[in-house]
N, C-alpha and C positions, 0 to 999 in steps of 0.2 A: 814972303811967300810961305804958305802953310806946307809943312812936310807931309808926304803920303806915307801911311803906316805899311812898313815891310815886314814887320814881325819884330820880336826882341832879338838883338844880336846874341849869338851864343856867348860872346865876351861879357854880356850882362851877368850871366851865371859866375863867372870868374870875379866880378866886382862883389856880388853878393857873398861869395865864399870868403873873400878878404874880410868882409864885415861880420862874419858869423861870430857868435860868443859875445864878448864885452870887448869891442874894438877900442883901442886907445884914441885919444883926441888926434894924435899924430896920423894914425891910420885913417880915421874919418877924414881929415883934411887932404891926405894923399889921394884918397878915393872920390872926394867930392866931385870933382869935374867929371870924371868917367861915369860916376853914378848918375848924375844929371843927364848926360848925353846918352847913356846906353840902357838905364833902367826907367828914369822917370819920364824923358821925352818920348819914348815909345808909348807909353800909357796915355799921354796927352794926344799923340797921333791916333792911337787905337779909338779914343772916344770922340775925336772930331769925325772919324769915319762913320762911327755908330750913330752920331748925332745927324751926319748927312743922310743917313739911311731912314731915320725916323725922328721928326722934329721933336717929339715928346722927350727925346734924351739930350737936347741941347743944353740944359741946366746941369752942368757938371763941374766937379773940383777934382783936382789931383793934388794930393798932399804933399807938402815939403817934408822934409825930415827934421826931427827935433832932438832934444838932448838924449831922451831915452833910445838905447841901442835898436829897440824893436822897430822903431820907425826908420831907421836907416836899413834894416834886413827885409822890410816888407813895404813895397810901394802900393799904398791904398789910393783909391779914388771912390767917388760917389756920384751917381746920377740921381738928382732930386725930381722926383714925380709930384710931390705934393708935400705939405708940412709934415716933416718926420716919416714919410714914406719915400724909400729910395733903393736903388740897386747899388750894391756895393761891389767893388773889385779889389782883389789883392794879387800882387805878383811877388813871389819870393822863390827861394831855392826849391820849394815843393810844387812850382808852377803857378798856375793861375787859378784863382777861387773866385766864385761869385755868390752873392747872397741878395735876396729881397727881403727888406725890412721895414717894419713899422717899429721905431724904437724911441727912446728918450722923449715919450709923448709930451704934448702941451696939456696945461690944465683943461680938464673936461674931456679929452679924447679917450681916456681909459673908460669913462662912463658911457660914452657914445658907442664904443667898441663893444661893451658888455650887452647894452641895450640890443645892438644889431645881432649879437650871438644868441641871445635869449629868445628873439622873435623867431616864429617858426620859419618864415620864408628865408630871410637872409641868413639865419643861424644854419639852416640845413645847407644852404648854397656855400657858406664858408667852410663847413665841415667837409663837403664834397671837394672843395678846392684844395684844401689842406691834405686830403688823402691822396689827390691826384698828383701833387708835387712830390709827396712822400714816395709814391710808387715810381716816380722818375728818378729817384735816388737823392732826393733832398733830404737833409736833416732839419727837423722841425724843432726850434728852441725858442728862447726868450726869457723874459723875467716872469716867472711863475710863482704864483702864491701856493703855499703849502695847503691851504685850505680854500674852499670856495668862497667868493666874496659875500659879504653881508647883504642881505635882501633877495638872494637867489636861493632856490631850493637845493639843498646838498645832494639830491638825486636827480638833478637835472640831467637830461640825456647828453648835454654838451657841457658838463661841468669842467672837464679838461681845458676846453677853450676859454670857459668864463674865468679861469684862474690866471689867464694870461694878461700881463700889463705891457707887454711888447710880443712881437711875433716876428720870427726870423726863419726863413727857409734858405738853406746854404748847401753847397756842394762844391768840391775840387772839380775843375774842368781838365786838369792833367798837366803833365809836363812832357808831352811828346813833341815830335819834330815840328808839327803845326804851329807851336808856340813861336817858331822863328820865322814864320811866313805870314803873308796876309790872310791865310785861312783863319787866324785868331779872330778876326772881325766876325766871321760867319759863325764861329763857335760862341761868341759872345751873344750875337743876335738870337741864336737858337735857344741859349740859355734864358735870355730875357723873355723870349716868347713863352718858355716854360712857365715863367713867374708872372706873366702879364695879367691873367685873370685874377689871380690871387691878389696882386697888387692894386689892381683897379677896385676890387671889392673893398680894400682897405681905404683907398682914396675916396670912394663914394661915402663909406660909413664912419670914418674917424675925423673928417674935416668938419669945420664949423659950418653951420648953415648960412646960405647966402643972405 
């Protein structure tokens, strides 16, 4: 029977506190079961509830922890919307963070992205969408070339977007009391709605033609 999301228990923070810095192998093994139950499992429960609300969010993964201590200190997850276009979530001592990303592009995706940016209609639309999420408090980043790509004028009005080889919009959702309650589902859905138009633009313009 699937568990209902009730929030991250406050003890989840205690587990992550134990894992701060460079935890020893013995510390990791001592915390493993509690981390799985208190940190990772609530992320699975959260994303199941998000997927129940919107079927577009059904393709998700919640990462296990690896050798690197970062993966023990940060519980990451991804909701895949299309090839290389996803919503990412991260739970840590800093609280919950969300990002919408097109990254690690497949061959040809960067060229398709640039053509869409350069085109007047789709390019203006993307510029407006990026500005909209920026005004909502999201940081815009990605793999950005120092110079405009070859084949495009250096004085293009959207040269800053043309330089992108990936595009990420991210912001922290916070570490308040709601994190330990079912309200976290609503917070994630509201942030996903912030990112929706931008991510759907990317789905339309960087995917392979049918």
